DRENFITI-973801 format. One record per residue (C-alpha): residue in one letter; x, y, z. Coordinates in steps of 0.2 Angstrom, whole numbers, padded with zeros to 4 digits. Example, Ala and Ser with C-alpha at 12.3 -4.5 7.8 and 13.67 -1.06 7.14 Angstrom:
<marfis>
{marfi 'A'; {0062; -0022; 0039}} {marfi 'S'; {0068; -0005; 0036}} 
</marfis>
This chain:
<marfis>
{marfi 'X'; {0000; 0000; 0000}} {marfi 'X'; {0007; 0017; -0005}} {marfi 'X'; {0008; 0033; 0006}} {marfi 'X'; {-0008; 0039; -0001}} {marfi 'X'; {-0017; 0023; 0004}} {marfi 'X'; {-0010; 0023; 0022}} {marfi 'X'; {-0015; 0041; 0023}} {marfi 'X'; {-0033; 0037; 0018}} {marfi 'X'; {-0034; 0023; 0031}} {marfi 'X'; {-0027; 0034; 0044}} {marfi 'X'; {-0039; 0048; 0040}} {marfi 'X'; {-0054; 0036; 0041}} {marfi 'X'; {-0048; 0029; 0058}} {marfi 'X'; {-0046; 0046; 0065}} {marfi 'X'; {-0063; 0052; 0058}} {marfi 'X'; {-0072; 0037; 0066}} {marfi 'X'; {-0063; 0040; 0082}} {marfi 'X'; {-0068; 0058; 0082}} {marfi 'X'; {-0086; 0053; 0077}} {marfi 'X'; {-0087; 0041; 0092}} {marfi 'X'; {-0078; 0052; 0104}} {marfi 'X'; {-0088; 0067; 0101}} {marfi 'X'; {-0105; 0058; 0101}} {marfi 'X'; {-0101; 0049; 0117}} {marfi 'X'; {-0093; 0064; 0125}} {marfi 'X'; {-0108; 0075; 0122}} {marfi 'X'; {-0120; 0062; 0129}} {marfi 'X'; {-0110; 0060; 0145}} {marfi 'X'; {-0105; 0078; 0148}} {marfi 'X'; {-0122; 0086; 0143}} {marfi 'X'; {-0137; 0075; 0148}} {marfi 'X'; {-0149; 0087; 0139}} {marfi 'X'; {-0142; 0082; 0122}} {marfi 'X'; {-0152; 0070; 0112}} {marfi 'X'; {-0144; 0056; 0103}} {marfi 'X'; {-0147; 0063; 0086}} {marfi 'X'; {-0139; 0080; 0091}} {marfi 'X'; {-0124; 0071; 0098}} {marfi 'X'; {-0122; 0060; 0082}} {marfi 'X'; {-0124; 0076; 0071}} {marfi 'X'; {-0111; 0085; 0080}} {marfi 'X'; {-0099; 0070; 0080}} {marfi 'X'; {-0102; 0069; 0061}} {marfi 'X'; {-0098; 0087; 0058}} {marfi 'X'; {-0082; 0084; 0068}} {marfi 'X'; {-0077; 0069; 0058}} {marfi 'X'; {-0082; 0078; 0042}} {marfi 'X'; {-0069; 0091; 0047}} {marfi 'X'; {-0056; 0079; 0049}} {marfi 'X'; {-0060; 0072; 0031}} {marfi 'X'; {-0060; 0089; 0024}} {marfi 'X'; {-0043; 0093; 0032}} {marfi 'X'; {-0036; 0078; 0024}} {marfi 'X'; {-0044; 0083; 0007}} {marfi 'X'; {-0036; 0100; 0009}} {marfi 'X'; {-0019; 0093; 0013}} {marfi 'X'; {-0021; 0081; -0003}} {marfi 'X'; {-0025; 0096; -0014}} {marfi 'X'; {-0010; 0106; -0007}} {marfi 'X'; {0001; 0091; -0010}} {marfi 'X'; {-0006; 0089; -0028}} {marfi 'X'; {-0003; 0108; -0031}} {marfi 'X'; {0015; 0107; -0025}} {marfi 'X'; {0018; 0092; -0036}} {marfi 'X'; {0011; 0100; -0051}} {marfi 'X'; {0021; 0116; -0048}} {marfi 'X'; {0037; 0105; -0047}} {marfi 'X'; {0032; 0096; -0063}} {marfi 'X'; {0030; 0113; -0072}} {marfi 'X'; {0046; 0119; -0065}} {marfi 'X'; {0055; 0104; -0072}} {marfi 'X'; {0046; 0106; -0089}} {marfi 'X'; {0052; 0124; -0090}} {marfi 'X'; {0070; 0119; -0086}} {marfi 'X'; {0069; 0106; -0099}} {marfi 'X'; {0061; 0118; -0112}} {marfi 'X'; {0075; 0131; -0108}} {marfi 'X'; {0088; 0118; -0110}} {marfi 'X'; {0081; 0113; -0127}} {marfi 'X'; {0080; 0131; -0132}} {marfi 'X'; {0098; 0134; -0127}} {marfi 'X'; {0104; 0118; -0136}} {marfi 'X'; {0094; 0123; -0152}} {marfi 'X'; {0102; 0141; -0150}} {marfi 'X'; {0119; 0134; -0149}} {marfi 'X'; {0116; 0123; -0164}} {marfi 'X'; {0110; 0138; -0174}} {marfi 'X'; {0126; 0148; -0168}} {marfi 'X'; {0137; 0133; -0174}} {marfi 'X'; {0128; 0132; -0191}} {marfi 'X'; {0129; 0150; -0193}} {marfi 'X'; {0148; 0151; -0189}} {marfi 'X'; {0151; 0136; -0201}} {marfi 'X'; {0141; 0145; -0215}} {marfi 'X'; {0151; 0161; -0211}} {marfi 'X'; {0168; 0153; -0211}} {marfi 'X'; {0164; 0143; -0227}} {marfi 'X'; {0157; 0159; -0236}} {marfi 'X'; {0172; 0169; -0231}} {marfi 'X'; {0184; 0155; -0238}} {marfi 'X'; {0174; 0155; -0255}} {marfi 'X'; {0177; 0174; -0257}} {marfi 'X'; {0195; 0169; -0262}} {marfi 'X'; {0189; 0156; -0275}} {marfi 'X'; {0196; 0159; -0293}} {marfi 'X'; {0178; 0158; -0301}} {marfi 'X'; {0168; 0174; -0300}} {marfi 'X'; {0151; 0164; -0299}} {marfi 'X'; {0157; 0156; -0283}} {marfi 'X'; {0162; 0172; -0276}} {marfi 'X'; {0145; 0180; -0280}} {marfi 'X'; {0137; 0165; -0272}} {marfi 'X'; {0148; 0167; -0256}} {marfi 'X'; {0143; 0186; -0255}} {marfi 'X'; {0124; 0181; -0256}} {marfi 'X'; {0127; 0167; -0243}} {marfi 'X'; {0135; 0181; -0231}} {marfi 'X'; {0120; 0192; -0235}} {marfi 'X'; {0108; 0178; -0231}} {marfi 'X'; {0116; 0174; -0215}} {marfi 'X'; {0115; 0193; -0210}} {marfi 'X'; {0096; 0193; -0214}} {marfi 'X'; {0093; 0177; -0204}} {marfi 'X'; {0104; 0182; -0190}} {marfi 'X'; {0103; 0201; -0187}} {marfi 'X'; {0117; 0200; -0174}} {marfi 'X'; {0129; 0195; -0188}} {marfi 'X'; {0125; 0210; -0199}} {marfi 'X'; {0139; 0221; -0193}} {marfi 'X'; {0151; 0207; -0195}} {marfi 'X'; {0145; 0203; -0213}} {marfi 'X'; {0146; 0221; -0217}} {marfi 'X'; {0164; 0222; -0211}} {marfi 'X'; {0168; 0207; -0222}} {marfi 'X'; {0160; 0215; -0238}} {marfi 'X'; {0169; 0232; -0235}} {marfi 'X'; {0185; 0222; -0233}} {marfi 'X'; {0182; 0214; -0249}} {marfi 'X'; {0179; 0231; -0257}} {marfi 'X'; {0195; 0238; -0250}} {marfi 'X'; {0205; 0226; -0260}} {marfi 'X'; {0216; 0234; -0273}} {marfi 'X'; {0207; 0234; -0290}} {marfi 'X'; {0212; 0239; -0307}} {marfi 'X'; {0200; 0241; -0322}} {marfi 'X'; {0203; 0249; -0339}} {marfi 'X'; {0188; 0261; -0336}} {marfi 'X'; {0198; 0267; -0321}} {marfi 'X'; {0213; 0271; -0331}} {marfi 'X'; {0222; 0255; -0328}} {marfi 'X'; {0233; 0248; -0342}} {marfi 'X'; {0230; 0229; -0344}} {marfi 'X'; {0241; 0221; -0357}} {marfi 'X'; {0232; 0205; -0361}} {marfi 'X'; {0214; 0201; -0366}} {marfi 'X'; {0214; 0188; -0352}} {marfi 'X'; {0218; 0202; -0339}} {marfi 'X'; {0204; 0213; -0346}} {marfi 'X'; {0192; 0199; -0345}} {marfi 'X'; {0197; 0195; -0327}} {marfi 'X'; {0195; 0213; -0322}} {marfi 'X'; {0178; 0214; -0330}} {marfi 'X'; {0173; 0198; -0320}} {marfi 'X'; {0180; 0205; -0304}} {marfi 'X'; {0170; 0221; -0307}} {marfi 'X'; {0154; 0211; -0308}} {marfi 'X'; {0158; 0203; -0291}} {marfi 'X'; {0162; 0220; -0283}} {marfi 'X'; {0146; 0228; -0290}} {marfi 'X'; {0136; 0213; -0281}} {marfi 'X'; {0146; 0217; -0265}} {marfi 'X'; {0141; 0235; -0266}} {marfi 'X'; {0122; 0231; -0269}} {marfi 'X'; {0122; 0219; -0254}} {marfi 'X'; {0130; 0232; -0243}} {marfi 'X'; {0116; 0244; -0247}} {marfi 'X'; {0103; 0231; -0245}} {marfi 'X'; {0109; 0226; -0228}} {marfi 'X'; {0108; 0244; -0221}} {marfi 'X'; {0091; 0249; -0214}} {marfi 'X'; {0080; 0263; -0221}} {marfi 'X'; {0084; 0281; -0216}} {marfi 'X'; {0067; 0283; -0208}} {marfi 'X'; {0068; 0267; -0197}} {marfi 'X'; {0071; 0275; -0180}} {marfi 'X'; {0072; 0258; -0171}} {marfi 'X'; {0085; 0250; -0183}} {marfi 'X'; {0103; 0250; -0178}} {marfi 'X'; {0115; 0262; -0187}} {marfi 'X'; {0129; 0250; -0195}} {marfi 'X'; {0147; 0257; -0198}} {marfi 'X'; {0155; 0255; -0215}} {marfi 'X'; {0174; 0256; -0217}} {marfi 'X'; {0178; 0259; -0235}} {marfi 'X'; {0195; 0267; -0233}} {marfi 'X'; {0204; 0267; -0250}} {marfi 'X'; {0190; 0257; -0259}} {marfi 'X'; {0187; 0258; -0277}} {marfi 'X'; {0168; 0260; -0280}} {marfi 'X'; {0157; 0263; -0295}} {marfi 'X'; {0139; 0267; -0295}} {marfi 'X'; {0139; 0266; -0277}} {marfi 'X'; {0121; 0269; -0271}} {marfi 'X'; {0117; 0272; -0252}} {marfi 'X'; {0102; 0283; -0255}} {marfi 'X'; {0088; 0282; -0242}} {marfi 'X'; {0099; 0272; -0230}} {marfi 'X'; {0104; 0274; -0212}} {marfi 'X'; {0122; 0273; -0208}} {marfi 'X'; {0132; 0274; -0192}} {marfi 'X'; {0151; 0280; -0195}} {marfi 'X'; {0156; 0280; -0214}} {marfi 'X'; {0174; 0280; -0218}} {marfi 'X'; {0179; 0283; -0236}} {marfi 'X'; {0196; 0291; -0234}} {marfi 'X'; {0206; 0290; -0250}} {marfi 'X'; {0192; 0282; -0258}} {marfi 'X'; {0190; 0282; -0277}} {marfi 'X'; {0172; 0284; -0284}} {marfi 'X'; {0168; 0282; -0303}} {marfi 'X'; {0153; 0285; -0313}} {marfi 'X'; {0137; 0290; -0303}} {marfi 'X'; {0137; 0289; -0284}} {marfi 'X'; {0122; 0293; -0274}} {marfi 'X'; {0121; 0297; -0255}} {marfi 'X'; {0105; 0306; -0257}} {marfi 'X'; {0092; 0306; -0242}} {marfi 'X'; {0105; 0296; -0232}} {marfi 'X'; {0105; 0298; -0213}} {marfi 'X'; {0123; 0298; -0206}} {marfi 'X'; {0122; 0295; -0187}} {marfi 'X'; {0140; 0295; -0185}} {marfi 'X'; {0154; 0305; -0192}} {marfi 'X'; {0157; 0304; -0211}} {marfi 'X'; {0175; 0304; -0217}} {marfi 'X'; {0177; 0308; -0236}} {marfi 'X'; {0195; 0315; -0233}} {marfi 'X'; {0205; 0315; -0249}} {marfi 'X'; {0192; 0305; -0258}} {marfi 'X'; {0192; 0307; -0277}} {marfi 'X'; {0176; 0307; -0288}} {marfi 'X'; {0182; 0305; -0306}} {marfi 'X'; {0174; 0306; -0318}} {marfi 'X'; {0156; 0305; -0313}} {marfi 'X'; {0142; 0313; -0302}} {marfi 'X'; {0142; 0314; -0283}} {marfi 'X'; {0124; 0316; -0277}} {marfi 'X'; {0121; 0320; -0258}} {marfi 'X'; {0104; 0329; -0259}} {marfi 'X'; {0092; 0330; -0244}} {marfi 'X'; {0104; 0320; -0233}} {marfi 'X'; {0107; 0323; -0214}} {marfi 'X'; {0124; 0322; -0206}} {marfi 'X'; {0120; 0321; -0187}} {marfi 'X'; {0139; 0322; -0183}} {marfi 'X'; {0154; 0329; -0192}} {marfi 'X'; {0156; 0328; -0211}} {marfi 'X'; {0173; 0329; -0218}} {marfi 'X'; {0178; 0332; -0236}} {marfi 'X'; {0195; 0340; -0233}} {marfi 'X'; {0206; 0338; -0249}} {marfi 'X'; {0193; 0328; -0258}} {marfi 'X'; {0192; 0330; -0277}} {marfi 'X'; {0176; 0331; -0287}} {marfi 'X'; {0178; 0329; -0305}} {marfi 'X'; {0160; 0330; -0310}} {marfi 'X'; {0143; 0337; -0305}} {marfi 'X'; {0142; 0338; -0287}} {marfi 'X'; {0126; 0342; -0277}} {marfi 'X'; {0122; 0344; -0258}} {marfi 'X'; {0105; 0352; -0261}} {marfi 'X'; {0094; 0354; -0245}} {marfi 'X'; {0107; 0343; -0235}} {marfi 'X'; {0108; 0347; -0217}} {marfi 'X'; {0125; 0347; -0208}} {marfi 'X'; {0121; 0346; -0190}} {marfi 'X'; {0139; 0344; -0185}} {marfi 'X'; {0155; 0352; -0192}} {marfi 'X'; {0157; 0352; -0211}} {marfi 'X'; {0174; 0352; -0217}} {marfi 'X'; {0178; 0356; -0236}} {marfi 'X'; {0195; 0364; -0233}} {marfi 'X'; {0206; 0362; -0248}} {marfi 'X'; {0193; 0352; -0258}} {marfi 'X'; {0193; 0354; -0277}} {marfi 'X'; {0178; 0355; -0288}} {marfi 'X'; {0182; 0354; -0306}} {marfi 'X'; {0163; 0351; -0311}} {marfi 'X'; {0148; 0361; -0306}} {marfi 'X'; {0143; 0362; -0287}} {marfi 'X'; {0126; 0365; -0280}} {marfi 'X'; {0123; 0368; -0262}} {marfi 'X'; {0106; 0376; -0264}} {marfi 'X'; {0095; 0376; -0248}} {marfi 'X'; {0108; 0367; -0238}} {marfi 'X'; {0109; 0370; -0219}} {marfi 'X'; {0125; 0372; -0209}} {marfi 'X'; {0121; 0371; -0191}} {marfi 'X'; {0139; 0371; -0185}} {marfi 'X'; {0156; 0378; -0192}} {marfi 'X'; {0158; 0376; -0211}} {marfi 'X'; {0176; 0376; -0217}} {marfi 'X'; {0179; 0381; -0235}} {marfi 'X'; {0197; 0387; -0233}} {marfi 'X'; {0207; 0385; -0248}} {marfi 'X'; {0193; 0376; -0257}} {marfi 'X'; {0195; 0378; -0276}} {marfi 'X'; {0179; 0380; -0286}} {marfi 'X'; {0184; 0378; -0305}} {marfi 'X'; {0166; 0377; -0312}} {marfi 'X'; {0149; 0384; -0309}} {marfi 'X'; {0145; 0386; -0290}} {marfi 'X'; {0127; 0388; -0283}} {marfi 'X'; {0125; 0391; -0265}} {marfi 'X'; {0109; 0401; -0266}} {marfi 'X'; {0097; 0399; -0251}} {marfi 'X'; {0111; 0390; -0241}} {marfi 'X'; {0110; 0395; -0223}} {marfi 'X'; {0125; 0396; -0211}} {marfi 'X'; {0122; 0397; -0192}} {marfi 'X'; {0139; 0403; -0190}} {marfi 'X'; {0151; 0412; -0202}} {marfi 'X'; {0159; 0400; -0213}} {marfi 'X'; {0178; 0399; -0215}} {marfi 'X'; {0183; 0405; -0232}} {marfi 'X'; {0201; 0411; -0232}} {marfi 'X'; {0210; 0406; -0248}} {marfi 'X'; {0194; 0400; -0257}} {marfi 'X'; {0195; 0403; -0275}} {marfi 'X'; {0182; 0403; -0289}} {marfi 'X'; {0183; 0404; -0308}} {marfi 'X'; {0177; 0421; -0315}} {marfi 'X'; {0172; 0412; -0332}} {marfi 'X'; {0159; 0402; -0324}} {marfi 'X'; {0142; 0406; -0315}} {marfi 'X'; {0145; 0408; -0297}} {marfi 'X'; {0132; 0412; -0284}} {marfi 'X'; {0138; 0414; -0266}} {marfi 'X'; {0130; 0420; -0250}} {marfi 'X'; {0133; 0439; -0248}} {marfi 'X'; {0145; 0437; -0234}} {marfi 'X'; {0157; 0426; -0244}} {marfi 'X'; {0173; 0433; -0251}} {marfi 'X'; {0181; 0421; -0263}} 
</marfis>
């Protein structure tokens, strides 16, 4: 017989004992009590014993159920943790394999590796910054192409350069695709390090960026940063745009924007762009037209020794503080519209 059976027998024995004892006790102690009243009182007393036993059983059953649920929760958490570790292991293996395939000699395999990395970032958002770092590292690799002025002797070298260009264009598109939209306030702002990278048709329009480093970068054809939201500093120091357009209209630089010693050899526009932090264009060179119409400079704007060699339009640009313009030069043979306080 189990503990439950022993407890039940004991409860019955105690209840019968209480029933008999209460009934006999009342009849002996109070001669006025009738047998029916004494028996009813004894029955109530015995019923109380049974009720107490039932309450005890319910409490025991409740504690047992709580313990069972606690064990189930721990098992569930362990299973989740095991599944999470398995997903991490699989993600790490996919990442390592994709990075390894980036060095494959076949361009199709390299493109597949890039898409595998992007897929990993979409499925595992905590890997997004790491994947972006790898893509930017790939774009920082030295690259030569006849369109960029490189002299390649053999047809085989030219074909290889063209195949490499297609892989790089894929990497550029994936970088843009992995960045959140500029109006997504809850999304993280990822950093991009493209120091010295060679880019063509690089388009980050409508994207949210953390820190952007494009020092000594080389940009060809049409590059678009319009409506970008830069939440960290943006470094274009000594970058070169040649030949081609550089569009940065309606963008917002929440921190400093540095274009010192940058060269723009095509149409350049910062129309309606807002510079919340410092804006440095010192020693920058513009051989193509420049439009900064409607732009806002909320902090110090530095145009010292900047060279404007084509049309310049700054109509409607607002400066909260007087810009630094010492040594800035314009070409009298072109259409130049500067704020009234400027001297160039």
